[in-house]
Each structure stands twice: as structure tokens, then as C-alpha cells.
C-alpha positions as CSV (number, residue, x, y, z in Angstrom):
1,M,45.5,118.7,-22.8
2,K,48.0,118.8,-19.9
3,V,50.5,116.7,-21.8
4,E,50.3,118.9,-24.9
5,T,50.7,122.1,-22.7
6,S,53.8,120.6,-21.0
7,R,55.3,119.7,-24.3
8,A,54.7,123.2,-25.7
9,L,56.2,124.8,-22.6
10,F,59.2,122.5,-22.9
11,L,59.8,123.4,-26.5
12,A,59.4,127.1,-25.8
13,V,62.1,126.9,-23.1
14,L,64.4,125.1,-25.5
15,L,63.9,127.8,-28.1
16,A,64.6,130.5,-25.6
17,V,67.8,128.7,-24.6
18,R,68.9,128.5,-28.2
19,C,68.2,132.2,-28.8
20,M,70.6,133.0,-26.0
21,G,73.4,132.0,-28.2
22,F,74.1,128.4,-27.6
23,G,75.5,126.4,-30.6
24,Q,73.6,123.7,-32.4
25,N,76.1,120.8,-32.0
26,K,79.1,122.5,-30.6
27,A,80.1,124.0,-27.3
28,G,78.0,126.9,-26.1
29,A,79.0,130.1,-24.1
30,G,82.0,129.6,-22.0
31,G,83.0,126.4,-23.9
32,S,80.3,124.1,-22.4
33,F,78.4,121.7,-24.5
34,D,74.8,122.7,-25.3
35,P,72.3,119.8,-25.0
36,A,69.3,121.9,-25.9
37,P,69.3,121.1,-29.7
38,W,69.8,117.4,-28.9
39,L,66.8,117.4,-26.5
40,E,64.8,119.1,-29.2
41,D,65.8,116.5,-31.7
42,F,64.9,113.8,-29.2
43,Q,61.4,115.3,-28.9
44,Q,61.1,115.2,-32.7
45,L,62.3,111.6,-32.7
46,L,59.6,110.7,-30.2
47,S,56.9,112.3,-32.3
48,E,58.1,110.6,-35.5
49,L,58.1,107.2,-33.7
50,S,54.6,107.8,-32.5
51,S,53.3,108.6,-35.9
52,H,54.9,105.9,-38.1
53,Y,57.0,103.3,-36.3
54,A,55.3,100.1,-37.2
55,N,56.5,98.1,-34.2
56,L,55.7,100.5,-31.4
57,D,52.7,98.3,-30.3
58,W,55.1,95.3,-30.3
59,A,57.5,97.2,-28.1
60,I,54.9,97.9,-25.5
61,E,52.7,94.8,-25.7
62,E,55.2,92.1,-26.3
63,R,58.5,93.5,-25.0
64,R,56.8,95.3,-22.1
65,M,59.0,98.3,-22.6
66,D,58.5,101.2,-20.1
67,L,58.4,104.1,-22.5
68,P,58.0,106.9,-20.0
69,H,61.0,105.6,-18.0
70,L,63.0,105.2,-21.2
71,R,62.2,108.7,-22.3
72,E,63.0,110.2,-18.9
73,Q,66.4,108.4,-18.7
74,T,67.3,109.4,-22.2
75,E,66.6,113.0,-21.4
76,I,68.7,112.8,-18.3
77,K,71.6,111.3,-20.2
78,L,71.4,113.9,-23.0
79,R,71.6,116.7,-20.4
80,A,74.6,115.1,-18.8
81,Q,76.7,114.8,-22.0
82,T,79.7,117.0,-22.7
83,N,80.2,116.6,-26.5
84,E,78.4,115.7,-29.7
85,E,79.8,112.2,-30.0
86,E,78.4,111.3,-26.5
87,A,75.0,112.8,-27.5
88,R,74.9,110.7,-30.6
89,R,75.7,107.6,-28.6
90,V,72.7,108.3,-26.3
91,L,70.3,108.5,-29.2
92,R,71.7,105.4,-30.7
93,Q,71.3,103.5,-27.5
94,F,67.8,104.7,-27.2
95,L,66.9,103.2,-30.6
96,D,68.9,100.0,-29.9
97,S,66.8,99.4,-26.8
98,F,63.8,98.5,-29.1
99,G,65.6,95.4,-30.4
100,D,64.5,96.1,-33.9
101,G,66.9,95.4,-36.7
102,H,65.2,97.9,-39.0
103,L,65.2,100.8,-36.5
104,E,68.5,102.8,-37.0
105,I,70.0,106.2,-37.1
106,R,72.6,107.5,-39.6
107,W,74.6,110.6,-39.2
108,P,75.3,113.0,-42.0
109,R,78.7,112.5,-43.7
110,P,81.0,115.1,-45.4
111,Q,79.9,115.7,-48.9
112,E,81.5,113.2,-51.3
113,A,82.7,113.8,-54.7
114,P,80.2,113.0,-57.5
115,S,80.2,109.4,-58.7
116,P,82.3,108.8,-61.8
117,S,80.5,108.5,-65.1
118,V,79.3,105.2,-66.4
119,Q,81.3,105.9,-69.5
120,G,84.4,103.7,-69.6
121,K,83.3,101.8,-66.5
122,D,81.8,98.3,-66.1
123,L,78.0,99.0,-66.5
124,C,77.0,96.4,-63.8
125,N,79.4,98.0,-61.3
126,A,77.9,101.4,-62.2
127,L,74.4,100.1,-61.6
128,G,75.4,98.9,-58.1
129,Y,76.0,95.2,-58.7
130,N,79.0,95.0,-56.5
131,T,77.7,94.1,-53.0
132,R,80.2,91.9,-51.2
133,L,78.8,88.5,-50.1
134,S,79.5,86.9,-46.7
135,P,81.0,83.4,-47.3
136,G,78.7,81.8,-44.7
137,L,79.7,78.5,-43.1
138,D,82.9,76.9,-44.2
139,F,82.1,73.3,-45.0
140,S,85.4,72.7,-46.7
141,S,87.1,71.9,-43.4
142,L,85.0,68.8,-43.1
143,P,86.6,65.6,-44.6
144,G,83.2,64.4,-46.0
145,F,82.5,67.6,-48.0
146,T,82.9,67.9,-51.8
147,A,82.2,71.2,-53.5
148,L,80.5,71.4,-56.9
149,D,82.6,72.9,-59.6
150,N,80.3,74.2,-62.3
151,Q,79.2,77.5,-63.9
152,D,76.4,78.1,-61.4
153,S,78.8,77.9,-58.5
154,K,80.0,81.4,-59.5
155,L,76.6,82.5,-58.2
156,F,75.7,80.0,-55.5
157,F,78.4,77.9,-53.8
158,A,77.2,74.3,-53.3
159,G,78.5,70.9,-52.4
160,L,77.8,67.4,-51.0
161,L,78.3,66.7,-47.3
162,R,78.6,62.9,-46.6
163,L,77.3,62.0,-43.1
164,N,78.4,59.2,-40.9
165,N,75.4,57.1,-41.8
166,G,76.4,57.1,-45.4
167,K,73.8,59.6,-46.6
168,S,74.7,62.8,-48.3
169,I,73.2,66.3,-47.7
170,G,73.3,68.9,-50.4
171,I,74.6,72.3,-49.1
172,L,73.4,75.3,-51.1
173,R,74.6,78.8,-50.1
174,I,72.6,82.0,-50.6
175,G,74.7,84.9,-49.4
176,L,72.1,87.7,-49.9
177,F,68.6,87.9,-51.3
178,S,69.5,90.9,-53.5
179,E,70.2,91.0,-57.3
180,T,72.9,93.6,-56.7
181,A,75.0,91.0,-54.9
182,Y,75.6,89.1,-58.1
183,P,77.5,91.0,-60.8
184,E,77.8,87.9,-62.9
185,A,73.9,87.7,-63.0
186,C,73.9,91.3,-64.2
187,R,76.3,90.6,-67.0
188,Q,74.3,87.6,-68.1
189,A,71.2,89.8,-68.0
190,L,72.8,92.4,-70.2
191,R,73.8,89.8,-72.7
192,Q,70.3,88.3,-72.6
193,L,68.7,91.7,-73.2
194,G,71.1,92.8,-75.9
195,F,72.6,95.6,-73.7
196,A,76.1,94.1,-73.4
197,N,77.7,97.0,-75.3
198,E,75.7,99.8,-73.6
199,T,77.4,102.4,-71.5
200,H,74.2,104.0,-70.2
201,C,71.1,102.5,-68.6
202,S,67.8,104.4,-68.2
203,D,65.4,103.7,-65.4
204,D,63.5,101.3,-67.7
205,C,66.7,99.6,-68.6
206,R,67.6,99.3,-64.9
207,N,64.3,97.6,-64.1
208,K,64.6,95.2,-67.0
209,V,68.2,94.3,-65.9
210,E,67.0,93.8,-62.3
211,L,64.2,91.5,-63.3
212,A,66.2,89.5,-65.8
213,A,69.0,89.1,-63.2
214,A,66.5,88.0,-60.6
215,N,65.1,85.3,-62.9
216,L,68.5,84.1,-63.9
217,L,69.4,83.8,-60.2
218,T,66.3,81.7,-59.4
219,A,67.0,79.4,-62.3
220,A,70.6,79.0,-61.2
221,L,69.5,78.1,-57.7
222,V,67.1,75.4,-59.0
223,R,69.8,74.0,-61.2
224,Q,72.2,73.7,-58.3
225,A,69.6,72.0,-56.1
226,D,68.8,69.6,-58.9
227,T,72.6,68.9,-59.5
228,L,73.0,68.1,-55.8
229,R,70.1,65.6,-55.9
230,K,71.4,63.9,-59.0
231,A,74.8,63.6,-57.3
232,G,73.2,61.7,-54.5
233,A,71.9,64.2,-52.0
234,T,68.9,62.8,-50.0
235,A,68.0,66.3,-48.8
236,V,69.1,69.9,-49.5
237,A,70.1,72.4,-46.8
238,V,70.1,76.1,-47.7
239,D,72.7,78.1,-45.8
240,I,71.5,81.6,-45.1
241,T,73.7,82.3,-42.1
242,S,75.2,85.9,-42.2
243,N,72.6,86.8,-44.8
244,G,71.5,90.4,-44.1
245,G,68.3,90.3,-46.2
246,G,67.8,91.9,-49.6
247,S,65.1,92.9,-52.1
248,D,61.7,91.7,-53.2
249,W,63.6,88.8,-55.0
250,M,63.3,87.1,-51.6
251,E,59.8,86.0,-52.8
252,A,61.0,83.7,-55.6
253,P,63.7,81.3,-54.1
254,P,61.6,79.7,-51.4
255,R,58.7,79.1,-53.8
256,A,61.1,77.5,-56.4
257,L,62.8,75.2,-53.9
258,S,59.7,74.2,-51.9
259,S,57.9,70.9,-52.6
260,V,54.6,72.4,-51.5
261,P,52.8,75.7,-52.7
262,L,53.5,78.5,-50.2
263,H,50.8,80.7,-48.8
264,D,52.0,84.0,-47.7
265,L,52.1,85.8,-44.3
266,R,49.7,88.4,-43.1
267,F,50.9,92.0,-43.6
268,A,50.2,95.2,-41.7
269,F,51.0,98.8,-42.6
270,V,51.0,102.1,-40.7
271,R,48.2,104.7,-41.0
272,H,50.1,107.3,-42.9
273,Q,49.9,109.3,-46.1
274,H,52.9,107.3,-47.4
275,W,50.7,104.2,-47.4
276,S,47.6,106.0,-48.7
277,D,49.7,107.0,-51.8
278,E,51.1,103.5,-52.2
279,L,47.7,101.8,-52.0
280,Q,46.1,104.3,-54.3
281,D,48.8,103.5,-56.9
282,R,48.0,99.8,-56.7
283,L,44.3,100.6,-57.0
284,R,44.9,102.5,-60.2
285,Q,46.6,99.5,-61.7
286,V,43.8,97.2,-60.7
287,Q,41.1,99.6,-62.0
288,A,42.9,99.9,-65.4
289,D,42.7,96.1,-65.8
290,L,39.0,96.2,-64.8
291,D,38.4,98.8,-67.5
292,E,39.8,96.4,-70.1
293,R,37.2,93.7,-69.1
294,S,39.7,91.2,-68.0
295,P,38.6,87.5,-67.8
296,L,39.9,87.7,-64.2
297,E,37.2,90.2,-63.3
298,G,36.2,88.5,-60.1
299,T,39.8,88.6,-58.7
300,L,40.2,92.2,-59.8
301,K,36.9,93.3,-58.1
302,Q,38.0,91.6,-54.9
303,A,41.4,93.3,-55.2
304,A,39.8,96.7,-55.8
305,A,37.4,96.3,-52.8
306,T,40.3,95.3,-50.5
307,L,42.4,98.2,-51.7
308,Q,39.6,100.7,-51.2
309,K,39.1,99.5,-47.7
310,A,42.8,99.6,-47.0
311,I,43.0,103.2,-48.3
312,A,40.2,104.3,-46.0
313,E,41.9,102.7,-43.1
314,S,45.3,104.3,-43.9
315,K,43.6,107.7,-43.5
316,V,42.2,107.1,-40.1
317,H,43.9,109.5,-37.7
318,C,45.7,107.9,-34.8
319,D,47.4,110.2,-32.2
320,R,49.7,108.2,-29.9
321,G,52.0,110.9,-28.8
322,D,51.1,110.5,-25.1
323,A,52.6,107.0,-25.1
324,W,55.9,108.5,-23.9
325,Q,54.1,109.9,-20.8
326,T,51.5,107.2,-20.1
327,G,53.1,104.1,-21.5
328,K,49.8,103.2,-23.2
329,L,48.5,103.3,-26.7
330,H,44.9,104.5,-27.2
331,C,44.6,103.5,-30.8
332,P,46.2,101.0,-33.2
333,L,48.7,102.5,-35.7
334,L,48.8,99.3,-37.8
335,V,46.1,98.2,-40.2
336,K,46.0,94.4,-40.1
337,D,44.1,91.6,-41.7
338,L,43.6,93.2,-45.1
339,L,46.8,92.4,-47.0
340,Y,49.4,89.8,-47.3
341,T,53.1,90.3,-47.8
342,S,52.4,89.1,-51.4
343,G,49.7,91.7,-51.9
344,I,45.9,91.1,-52.1
345,L,46.1,87.3,-52.5
346,E,47.9,85.0,-50.2
347,Y,48.6,82.6,-53.0
348,A,48.4,82.4,-56.8
349,T,49.5,79.6,-59.2
350,P,52.6,80.7,-61.2
351,G,51.5,82.2,-64.5
352,S,47.8,82.5,-63.6
353,L,47.9,86.3,-63.5
354,D,50.2,87.0,-66.5
355,A,47.3,88.5,-68.4
356,L,47.1,91.3,-65.9
357,E,49.0,94.6,-66.0
358,S,48.3,94.8,-62.2
359,K,49.6,91.3,-61.5
360,T,52.3,92.5,-59.1
361,A,49.7,94.6,-57.1
362,V,47.5,91.5,-56.8
363,F,50.2,89.0,-56.1
364,H,53.7,90.4,-56.1
365,P,55.7,87.1,-56.5
366,S,54.0,86.9,-60.0
367,R,56.6,89.5,-61.1
368,Y,59.2,86.7,-61.1
369,A,59.6,83.6,-63.2
370,Y,59.6,80.4,-61.1
371,Q,57.9,77.0,-61.1
372,E,56.4,75.0,-58.3
373,R,57.5,71.4,-58.3
374,A,56.3,68.7,-56.0
375,N,58.4,65.9,-54.5
376,Q,61.7,67.8,-54.5
377,G,62.8,66.0,-51.4
378,P,63.4,67.2,-47.8
379,L,64.5,70.8,-47.4
380,S,66.3,72.5,-44.5
381,V,67.3,76.1,-43.9
382,I,70.4,77.0,-41.8
383,V,70.2,80.3,-39.9
384,D,72.1,82.2,-37.3
385,R,72.0,85.4,-35.3
386,N,73.2,87.3,-38.3
387,T,70.3,86.2,-40.5
388,W,68.1,89.2,-40.9
389,S,65.1,90.8,-42.7
390,A,64.3,89.2,-46.1
391,A,66.4,86.2,-45.2
392,E,64.2,85.7,-42.1
393,Y,61.1,86.1,-44.3
394,S,62.2,83.3,-46.7
395,A,62.8,80.9,-43.7
396,V,59.5,81.9,-42.0
397,L,57.5,81.4,-45.2
398,L,58.9,77.9,-45.5
399,Q,58.5,77.1,-41.8
400,D,54.9,78.3,-41.6
401,N,53.9,76.2,-44.6
402,H,55.7,73.1,-43.1
403,A,57.9,73.1,-46.2
404,A,61.3,73.1,-44.5
405,T,63.1,72.4,-41.2
406,I,64.9,75.4,-39.7
407,I,68.2,74.6,-38.2
408,G,70.7,76.8,-36.3
409,E,70.2,79.6,-33.7
410,L,67.7,82.4,-33.1
411,T,67.9,84.9,-35.9
412,G,68.5,88.6,-35.6
413,G,64.9,89.8,-35.7
414,A,64.4,92.5,-38.3
415,G,60.9,91.8,-39.7
416,C,59.4,94.0,-42.3
417,G,61.3,97.0,-43.5
418,Y,60.7,100.0,-45.6
419,T,58.2,100.2,-48.5
420,N,59.5,102.1,-51.5
421,G,62.2,103.6,-49.4
422,G,60.1,104.1,-46.3
423,I,59.0,107.4,-44.7
424,P,61.8,110.0,-44.7
425,T,62.7,111.1,-41.2
426,K,65.5,113.8,-40.7
427,L,66.2,115.3,-37.3
428,K,66.1,119.1,-37.4
429,N,69.3,120.1,-35.6
430,S,71.7,117.1,-35.9
431,G,70.7,116.3,-39.5
432,A,70.5,112.6,-38.6
433,Y,68.4,110.3,-40.7
434,V,66.3,107.8,-38.8
435,K,65.0,104.7,-40.6
436,M,62.1,103.0,-39.1
437,P,59.9,100.2,-40.5
438,D,56.5,101.2,-41.9
439,C,55.1,97.7,-42.1
440,A,55.0,94.4,-40.1
441,R,54.6,90.7,-41.1
442,F,52.6,88.4,-38.9
443,R,53.2,84.6,-38.8
444,A,50.6,81.8,-38.9
445,G,50.4,81.8,-35.1
446,G,49.9,85.6,-35.0
447,S,53.3,86.6,-33.8
448,N,55.3,89.5,-35.3
449,E,58.2,88.3,-37.5
450,V,60.4,90.9,-35.8
451,N,60.6,88.4,-32.8
452,G,63.1,86.3,-34.9
453,I,62.8,82.7,-35.9
454,T,62.4,79.9,-33.3
455,L,64.3,76.9,-34.4
456,D,63.1,73.4,-35.2
457,I,66.5,72.1,-34.4
458,L,68.9,74.2,-32.2
459,V,72.6,74.0,-33.0
460,P,74.6,74.8,-29.8
461,W,77.0,77.3,-31.3
462,A,79.1,79.4,-28.9
463,E,80.8,82.8,-29.5
464,P,84.3,81.4,-29.3
465,D,83.7,78.5,-31.6
466,T,86.1,78.1,-34.5
467,T,84.7,77.8,-38.0
468,Y,85.5,74.0,-37.8
469,Q,83.5,73.7,-34.5
470,R,80.6,75.5,-36.0
471,V,80.2,73.2,-39.1
472,R,81.0,70.1,-37.0
473,K,78.2,70.9,-34.6
474,L,75.9,71.5,-37.5
475,Q,76.9,68.2,-39.1
476,S,75.9,66.5,-35.8
477,A,72.6,68.2,-35.8
478,L,71.9,67.2,-39.5
479,E,72.8,63.6,-38.7
480,A,70.5,63.6,-35.6
481,H,67.7,65.1,-37.7
482,G,68.3,62.4,-40.5
483,R,67.9,59.6,-37.9
484,R,64.5,61.0,-36.8
485,E,63.1,61.2,-40.4
């Protein structure tokens, strides 16, 4: 009660100050900067974090962050600022202190001119298939490297790296786990769907193009891996350095490249109406299949029961606002141990759920076309500090299933992100948009994926290393790993 009274009094004082004529983001009376609106925005930000920031527990329990001290110091800094840019920097530093790659703030920009019409413009570009890819590691500087020159190389760069022991490693580059990063896949999808001459694409068309592009990408990846093995590669190393993440397509590549079936990670979601609505939509899909008396009735009943329990849990009230005064959490915001990243099931054989309209609600990877193949040979994944989000998930999924060796350096640490766009958060005075994760993924050992990936083999890269030094150190690590196998 005391905490709430203090907060109400604080906000009342801020309101009174604002009514005296101070500007919102500009200088106030006498030309001085008015921090009051920024302090009010900060209080709103604290409230939003308390209500739906999925990794607040992690920040306190694993990072041992002193939230009361952080709050107090941020308020002091905001009061001391003299202009808007400095106040923005204080709020950005506050969020950066959480060390969460998915916790960010974006400031409003001047209104831009409307996007040009699709008419007369490349349809794939208009649909957003124009993301620029990072080149990753430059193996071309190594004398023992030969790049593949084939049609699939337009999508995924690949080549053979001959080691000093005479063996060859296949290098396969994935620049981003997002369909929109590959315009060529979009153009292939349009031709495959018969949309090549279209100048307009409805929502249904967009979804069909996205899925077709994703499946074309998966098939191209598998072909490149097979080509490398046929060319003499004794193992394949997938380079996902400087890979910032992507879309749900992240679920297909690791399953298609793995020699063992992959069981998914535990998934947690925040107690919030956003998730109540999301889960209710999934339940409607499952119940529609149950009404059709599907032969998979047992699986569907299990899915419905799990979703009903999850919906009930999502509606449990959890007031954690006093964490900024006490540094303690009195209730868990996350609902754990009900779902997997893949949905209701942690694993399903490819094609086994095709008869269900609700197949993606039950096991989301079933949306994509991929095959599981045993005995594909050793697999490694190369990561670095700029490997984030969906890229981290793909590496973790392989590592936790003992399906690949992770080589490189500790990844960025972004974990789970935003479900269906996430929960909108706009600060009242500054107009800033704050993005915060509404879910978390938990590894086989119980740790939060946002911690980043611990390496199986550490490559001693240093900040001043040249591109040649980076690939040379990696080559040495691959050779050492090969000797131990």
C-alpha cells in the first residue's frame, strides 16, 4: 500500500509540474530542459516491464541485477539531463543494462512518404524480399578453399576447405534465417505458384509465396550439403556468424541437416491477454479438427487439454510492480512446462500431422517441407558474438540434441522474441516504441537461451583480428577437432 501511495503522489507531482507550463520534450520556462515528461515515461516503462517483460525473472535471479538501485540511478540521471538527446541516451542505457538482445527502444521518425505502388516494380522487392545479407567469414583467403559454383550458390555460398591432414570440410553459409533475405527464392516461388506475371499480392498470396520460398530454401540447403559431401567433404560446417536471426523458417534447416531427429526446447510465455488470445486461437484450430473426428483424436485431445490449461494460466493475475522498490518478485510472470517452441509436441515425424488443419498449432515445424535423414555425417555450426535470436535457436536445438558441434565464440544472447508482433508498448510523452520479448526458451539443462550459447570448441578470435586471422584460427580449431574425432 505504501509503495502504491508513493507512486501516486509522485505522478501527481509530475502532472502538476507539467500543468505549470513545461514543455513535453523541449526546454521549459526560462529555456531550461524539463525532465518531468521523461520521468513520467520512465515510470510507464517500469510498469510495462513489470507486466510483460519475459526475462525480468532472469535479470533478477541469474544476472543478480539490483533493480531498485538501477531505477534510482536512472531517475537521478534523467533529472540531471539538459536536452532530449541526453534523456533518450539515459533510457537506452537503462534497457541495455539488461543484456537482452530483444529488449530495445525505437524513437519516432519524421513521417515518410507513402511507399510506391507495386505496379511497375519488382513484386518480390515490393513484398520485402530485399534484406541485405552479411557475408560471414571469408574463407576465400585460405589457399585450401574452393568455392562451389552452381545455381544454389546464389542462395547459399558453399565450398570445400582442405585441411592439413588431407581431409576436406564442407563450408555452408546461412546469412539469415528469413525468407525475405533471399529475393531469388521469392522469384522461384512466384514461378512455381504461377504468379510470375502478377503485379499485386493479397495476404493469402503473400503467405503462399512465403511458404513456397521457405521450402525452396530448405531444399537448396540440403542440395548444397549433399554436393559438398559428394565432392569429398568428410563433415559439414554451417557458418551462421553475423546471422541476426529471422523468422519461423528457423525450424526447418536444423532438422533437414541433422542426422538425428530433433526434440524441441521448452517454451514459456507471459501471463497476459496477448497470450490468452494467441492460445485461444490455437485451441479453436484443434477443436475444429476434433469436430471432424480425425484419426489423430488422441493427439488432438492432448493438445486441447494442454491449451485449455495454458489459457487458464495466462489469465492468472501477477502484480510485480514493487520489484523496482524491493528488488524481489512475489509471483512468476512466465508460464513454464506446458509448451515447447514447436507447440504442443516436442517432436513429430515429418508428414505425420498433414491430415490436420491444426498441424502448425500442434507442431509448428510441420508447416514446412523437410525430410529427416540419418547418417549425413558430422555436422558443426560456426557462431560468433553477432549470432542472435533465431540463429542461436538453430544452434541450441542441434547442440541440445547432440546433433552438432558448436564452434566459435559466445553468441549475442537474444533468446525468444515477439510472438505475432509482440505486445505493443508506446511511451506516452516521447512517443518511443519499446520492444520486449513476451516468451522465453529453456534449454535441456534448464537455462534460459538468452544467456547465449556456450561453445563446444572455442576459437580465440580477438577484436583486431583481420579476416584472414579469423578464418585461419577457425581452420586450426577445425583441424584440432578432426584429430579428436
